[in-house]
N, C-alpha and C positions, 0 to 999 in steps of 0.2 A: 979479690975477698973469694971467699972460700963458695961451694954451692952448699945451695941445704943443703944438711943432712937425708936422707930418706928413710923410713924401718924397716926396717930388717921385713916384711909379710902387707899385705894391704890385706885385710880383709876386708870377707865383702859381711858379715854382721860385730854385733857382740857375742856372740857362741864363740862363732871363730877368733876373735880378737885375745877372747882371755885364755879360751882352746889351746893359741898360741905360746902367749906369753905363761902360761904354764909350764910348758914345753922348751920353751927357748928365755930365758931371764937373763941370760948372759947379756944376749946379744940387743932386748927390751932396754935395758938401765945401760949398758954401750947410745944406743939410739934420742935413750932423756939424757944421756949428761951430751952429747957430742949438739944436741938439738939446745936446751941447752946452754953453751959458748956458745955457740951461731946467735941465737935470741939477745943473747952480750954480745956483743962482734954486733951485731944487729943495732941493738939500742946506741953505742957509742957512736958508728956512723952517722945514726941524725942526728943525734950533739951532734957531732965535726961539721955535718953536712948546712944545723942548722947556724951554725957559728958562721962556717964561711959568708953561709948570704946572704946573715945581717950584715955583716963586717964591709958586703959586695954594695950592699945595699946605702950606707952610709957611708962607702970609695962615693958610692954612685951622688950622693944627696952634694957633699963634696966638691965633688966635681960640675954638676948642674949650675951652686952656686959661683964658685969660680969662675964657670962662660956669663952668666951672672956680672960677674961684678968687670970683669976684661969686655961684656960688652957695652956697656953702662960707661968704661975710660975710654972705646976706641968710637964714642956717640958724642 
């Protein structure tokens, strides 16, 4: 997964932020676009991870049920 985009400038205060945005709007637009895209990728990654976790839990439950059945057959 790509690393999180960094802003073009880390302002010390709100005034410095607004000044930098006025002076470099294209850089800030690029950053906002990249961070939005990154956020979408992270959201999808979380959805995929939750789906995988849910499937693993179902598989685990099925294996435990099979284990219990086999133990009962052997007893």
